[in-house]
N, CA and C of each residue as an Amber inpcrd file, in Angstrom:
protein
   318
  79.9430000  39.2120000  72.3950000  79.2890000  38.1570000  71.6420000
  79.0030000  38.6400000  70.2170000  78.9460000  37.7140000  69.3250000
  78.7620000  38.0180000  67.9130000  77.2880000  38.2290000  67.5730000
  77.0360000  39.2190000  66.7340000  75.7260000  39.4280000  66.1280000
  75.8540000  39.0380000  64.6610000  74.9950000  38.1500000  64.2200000
  74.9700000  37.7320000  62.8240000  73.8030000  38.3930000  62.1090000
  73.9380000  38.5870000  60.8160000  72.8140000  38.9830000  59.9650000
  72.4390000  37.7740000  59.1290000  71.1500000  37.4550000  59.1140000
  70.6410000  36.3200000  58.3460000  69.4790000  36.7680000  57.4720000
  69.2730000  36.0760000  56.3530000  68.1280000  36.3870000  55.5050000
  66.9950000  35.3750000  55.6830000  67.0660000  34.5730000  56.7290000
  65.9490000  33.7210000  57.1430000  66.2570000  33.2250000  58.5530000
  65.2250000  32.9560000  59.3340000  65.4790000  32.4260000  60.6770000
  65.8400000  30.9480000  60.5820000  67.0120000  30.6130000  61.0600000
  67.4680000  29.2220000  60.9830000  68.1410000  28.8580000  62.3060000
  67.7610000  27.7010000  62.8430000  68.3970000  27.1880000  64.0470000
  69.6510000  26.4590000  63.6080000  70.7990000  26.9240000  64.0520000
  72.0620000  26.3840000  63.5630000  72.5600000  25.1910000  64.3660000
  71.8820000  24.8650000  65.4530000  72.2790000  23.7290000  66.2840000
  71.1440000  23.4570000  67.2630000  71.2560000  22.3510000  67.9740000
  70.2910000  22.0580000  69.0230000  70.5030000  23.0360000  70.1670000
  69.4470000  23.3370000  70.9000000  69.5740000  24.2310000  72.0330000
  68.2470000  24.9150000  72.3140000  68.3110000  25.8790000  73.1840000
  67.1480000  26.6740000  73.5450000  67.2710000  28.0250000  72.8480000
  66.2260000  28.3970000  72.1190000  66.2410000  29.6060000  71.2970000
  65.0790000  30.5150000  71.6710000  65.2640000  31.8250000  71.4350000
  64.1810000  32.8020000  71.5830000  64.1220000  33.5920000  70.2670000
  62.9340000  33.6880000  69.7280000  62.7240000  34.4050000  68.4660000
  61.7140000  35.5100000  68.7400000  62.1350000  36.7510000  68.5790000
  61.2620000  37.8730000  68.9460000  61.2110000  38.9060000  67.8290000
  60.1470000  39.6720000  67.8690000  59.9610000  40.7060000  66.8650000
  58.4910000  40.9500000  66.6740000  58.1070000  41.6440000  65.6830000
  58.9980000  42.2820000  64.7160000  59.7070000  43.4940000  65.3070000
  60.8240000  43.8450000  64.6840000  61.5930000  45.0320000  65.0490000
  61.3540000  46.1010000  64.0030000  61.3420000  47.3460000  64.4260000
  61.2900000  48.4100000  63.4320000  62.7280000  48.7320000  63.0010000
  62.9080000  49.4110000  61.8800000  64.2580000  49.6850000  61.3880000
  65.1530000  50.4100000  62.4020000  64.5790000  51.3170000  63.1800000
  65.3740000  52.0170000  64.1890000  65.9170000  51.0680000  65.2390000
  65.1060000  50.1310000  65.6950000  65.5720000  49.1310000  66.6550000
  66.6770000  48.2740000  66.0440000  66.4900000  47.8790000  64.7960000
  67.4960000  47.0570000  64.1180000  68.8110000  47.8240000  63.9790000
  68.7510000  49.1100000  63.6670000  69.9650000  49.9160000  63.5460000
  70.7200000  49.9790000  64.8750000  69.9850000  50.1450000  65.9700000
  70.6270000  50.1870000  67.2870000  71.3080000  48.8610000  67.6050000
  70.6390000  47.7650000  67.3100000  71.2070000  46.4370000  67.5800000
  72.4690000  46.2180000  66.7500000  72.4580000  46.6760000  65.5070000
  73.5830000  46.4410000  64.5920000  74.6850000  47.4960000  64.6990000
  74.4750000  48.5190000  65.5030000  75.4160000  49.6440000  65.5610000
  76.8210000  49.2390000  65.9940000  76.9480000  48.2090000  66.8000000
  78.2670000  47.7900000  67.3040000  78.9710000  46.8160000  66.3790000
  78.3500000  46.5090000  65.2520000  78.9750000  45.6170000  64.2820000
  78.2870000  44.2610000  64.2100000  78.5780000  43.5360000  63.1510000
  77.9240000  42.2610000  62.8870000  78.7530000  41.4600000  61.8950000
  78.3960000  40.2060000  61.7860000  78.9660000  39.3110000  60.7740000
  77.8280000  38.9700000  59.8220000  77.9990000  39.2840000  58.5570000
  76.9540000  39.0020000  57.5810000  77.0160000  37.5530000  57.1250000
  75.8730000  36.8850000  57.2330000  75.6850000  35.5560000  56.6580000
  74.4560000  35.6110000  55.7570000  74.2800000  36.7610000  55.1300000
  73.1700000  36.9910000  54.2070000  73.6160000  36.4720000  52.8470000
  72.9860000  35.4160000  52.3950000  73.4670000  34.7180000  51.2220000
  73.0350000  35.2740000  49.8860000  72.1410000  36.2360000  49.8700000
  71.6190000  36.7410000  48.6020000  71.9030000  38.2350000  48.4640000
  72.4700000  38.6520000  47.3310000  72.8170000  40.0600000  47.1470000
  71.6330000  41.0170000  47.3240000  70.4540000  40.6500000  46.8390000
  69.2860000  41.5310000  46.9940000  68.9390000  41.7650000  48.4540000
  69.0000000  40.7030000  49.2570000  68.7230000  40.8270000  50.6920000
  69.8050000  41.6520000  51.3750000  71.0620000  41.4650000  50.9790000
  72.1540000  42.2530000  51.5540000  71.9720000  43.7310000  51.2310000
  71.5660000  44.0390000  50.0040000  71.3420000  45.4370000  49.6140000
  70.1890000  46.0500000  50.3940000  69.1140000  45.2950000  50.5840000
  67.9780000  45.8060000  51.3590000  68.3910000  46.0390000  52.8080000
  69.1110000  45.1060000  53.4100000  69.5740000  45.2950000  54.7870000
  70.5450000  46.4710000  54.8920000  71.3690000  46.6510000  53.8950000
  72.2920000  47.7880000  53.8860000  71.5140000  49.1020000  53.9230000
  70.4460000  49.1670000  53.1560000  69.6020000  50.3680000  53.1550000
  68.9180000  50.5670000  54.5090000  68.3920000  49.5050000  55.0710000
  67.6890000  49.5780000  56.3520000  68.6400000  49.9590000  57.4830000
  69.8010000  49.2870000  57.5410000  70.7300000  49.4790000  58.6530000
  71.6370000  50.6800000  58.4880000  71.7060000  51.2070000  57.2590000
  72.5730000  52.3490000  56.9500000  74.0330000  52.0260000  57.2330000
  74.3750000  50.7640000  56.9470000  75.7470000  50.2670000  57.0630000
  76.0090000  49.3260000  55.8990000  77.2730000  49.1580000  55.5650000
  77.6240000  48.2260000  54.4930000  77.3060000  46.8020000  54.9350000
  76.5940000  46.0690000  54.0830000  76.2680000  44.6660000  54.3310000
  76.7020000  43.8710000  53.1060000  77.6620000  43.0010000  53.3050000
  78.1350000  42.1530000  52.2150000  77.2940000  40.8920000  52.1280000
  77.0680000  40.4370000  50.9090000  76.4480000  39.1220000  50.7240000
  77.5170000  38.0760000  50.9960000  77.1710000  37.0940000  51.8050000
  78.1200000  36.0600000  52.1710000  77.3640000  34.7700000  52.4520000
  77.7370000  33.7130000  51.7890000  77.0680000  32.4320000  51.9830000
  77.7880000  31.5960000  53.0410000  78.4310000  32.2920000  53.9730000
  79.1540000  31.5920000  55.0370000  78.2030000  30.7960000  55.9140000
  78.6830000  29.7010000  56.4130000  77.9290000  28.8870000  57.3630000
  78.2300000  29.4170000  58.7530000  77.2010000  29.6060000  59.5500000
  77.4030000  30.0860000  60.9140000  76.9040000  29.0490000  61.9030000
  77.5020000  29.0630000  63.0620000  77.0450000  28.2480000  64.1700000
  76.8580000  29.2090000  65.3380000  75.6210000  29.6010000  65.5610000
  75.3230000  30.5650000  66.6110000  75.4960000  29.8670000  67.9570000
  76.3740000  30.4170000  68.7730000  76.6870000  29.8350000  70.0780000
  75.7520000  30.4090000  71.1390000  75.6180000  29.7130000  72.2740000
  74.8170000  30.2630000  73.3660000  75.2830000  31.6760000  73.7210000
  74.3260000  32.5720000  73.8700000  74.6210000  33.9680000  74.1630000
  74.7380000  34.8490000  72.9290000  74.7990000  34.2480000  71.7470000
  74.8940000  35.0330000  70.5130000  73.5120000  35.2280000  69.9010000
  73.4290000  36.2100000  69.0200000  72.1460000  36.5630000  68.4130000
  72.3030000  36.7560000  66.9100000  71.1590000  36.7640000  66.2480000
  71.1200000  37.0600000  64.8170000  69.9790000  38.0280000  64.5520000
  70.2610000  39.0310000  63.7770000  69.2500000  39.9360000  63.2670000
  68.7880000  39.3370000  61.9460000  67.4910000  39.1000000  61.8300000
  66.9560000  38.3250000  60.7110000  66.0330000  39.1780000  59.8440000
  66.2670000  39.1360000  58.5430000  65.3260000  39.6650000  57.5590000
  64.4830000  38.4780000  57.1130000  63.2200000  38.4800000  57.5000000
  62.3430000  37.3440000  57.1940000  61.3040000  37.7560000  56.1700000
  61.3450000  37.1200000  55.0180000  60.3160000  37.3270000  54.0000000
  59.1130000  36.4970000  54.4240000  57.9570000  37.1410000  54.5040000
  56.7640000  36.4840000  55.0340000  55.9400000  35.7950000  53.9500000
  56.4800000  35.7280000  52.7690000  55.8130000  35.1010000  51.6310000
  56.6370000  33.9000000  51.1800000  55.9640000  32.8400000  50.8080000
  56.6700000  31.6680000  50.2650000  57.1170000  32.0080000  48.8470000
  58.4270000  31.9260000  48.6080000  58.9690000  32.2580000  47.2940000
  58.9620000  31.0290000  46.3990000  58.8830000  31.2390000  45.0960000
  58.9740000  30.1000000  44.1750000  60.3410000  29.4320000  44.3100000
  60.3800000  28.1410000  44.0610000  61.6320000  27.3990000  44.1550000
  62.6990000  28.0270000  43.2740000  63.8680000  28.2250000  43.8630000
  65.0000000  28.7690000  43.1130000  64.9530000  30.2610000  42.8640000
  63.9900000  30.9580000  43.4320000  63.8580000  32.4010000  43.1960000
  65.0370000  33.1500000  43.8060000  65.6130000  34.0420000  43.0340000
  66.6470000  34.9450000  43.5070000  66.1380000  36.3450000  43.2010000
  65.9070000  37.1250000  44.2570000  65.2580000  38.4190000  44.0990000
  66.2500000  39.5580000  44.2520000  66.0480000  40.5870000  43.4360000
  66.8670000  41.7790000  43.6060000  66.2450000  42.6580000  44.6960000
  66.9630000  43.7060000  45.0650000  66.5150000  44.5730000  46.1550000
  65.1500000  45.1810000  45.8810000  64.9110000  45.6550000  44.6810000
  63.6340000  46.3050000  44.3530000  62.4660000  45.3380000  44.5080000
  62.6170000  44.1330000  44.0080000  61.5490000  43.1300000  44.1130000
  61.3380000  42.7340000  45.5670000  62.4330000  42.5130000  46.2830000
  62.3580000  42.1330000  47.6880000  61.6920000  43.2250000  48.5240000
  61.9950000  44.4630000  48.2210000  61.4040000  45.5950000  48.9580000
  59.8920000  45.6130000  48.8590000  59.3620000  45.1430000  47.7420000
  57.9120000  45.1530000  47.5220000  57.1880000  43.9930000  48.2030000
  57.9260000  42.9970000  48.6830000  57.3010000  41.8560000  49.3460000
  57.0060000  42.1790000  50.8080000  56.2080000  41.3280000  51.4170000
  55.9080000  41.4460000  52.8400000  57.0760000  40.8310000  53.6190000
  57.7990000  41.6440000  54.3730000  58.9430000  41.1760000  55.1400000
  58.9540000  41.8600000  56.4920000  59.7680000  41.3050000  57.3940000
  59.9320000  41.9180000  58.7100000  61.3320000  41.6350000  59.2210000
  61.7270000  42.4040000  60.2200000  62.9920000  42.2000000  60.9170000
  62.7050000  41.5590000  62.2600000  63.5720000  40.6670000  62.6850000
  63.3690000  39.9780000  63.9600000  64.7250000  39.6540000  64.5670000
  64.6780000  39.1630000  65.8050000  65.8960000  38.8160000  66.5260000
  65.8190000  37.3580000  66.9610000  66.8420000  36.6000000  66.6060000
  66.9590000  35.2000000  66.9860000  68.1100000  35.0830000  67.9760000
  67.8140000  34.5950000  69.1780000  68.8250000  34.4950000  70.2190000
  69.0020000  33.0450000  70.6500000  70.2440000  32.6100000  70.7510000
  70.5300000  31.2760000  71.2850000  70.7190000  31.4300000  72.7860000
  69.7890000  30.8880000  73.5530000  69.8060000  31.0210000  75.0000000
  70.7490000  29.9940000  75.6190000  70.6150000  28.7370000  75.2050000
  71.4890000  27.6530000  75.7180000  71.9380000  26.7680000  74.5760000
């Protein structure tokens, strides 16, 4: 099954979902160790995830449809950003954020 990387928790379709966390960086690295598909739309978030996961993470604004049984590792910024804000890695690193896991159950 596919593991996606996302820069926000988003339900991509109707269904039953489980959202769990927070995860520490070590847990996130283990989850991502077998590979992933990046759907991280912002370069700053991709750079931060690359540092956390110790793997190359490309910024990609691809649309994903998480199927039942698939999961997403999510970088969730816990602060409401100003409209249209695009943050670089350094600025994003200073914000309150967490890692979590979004799973499509059905």
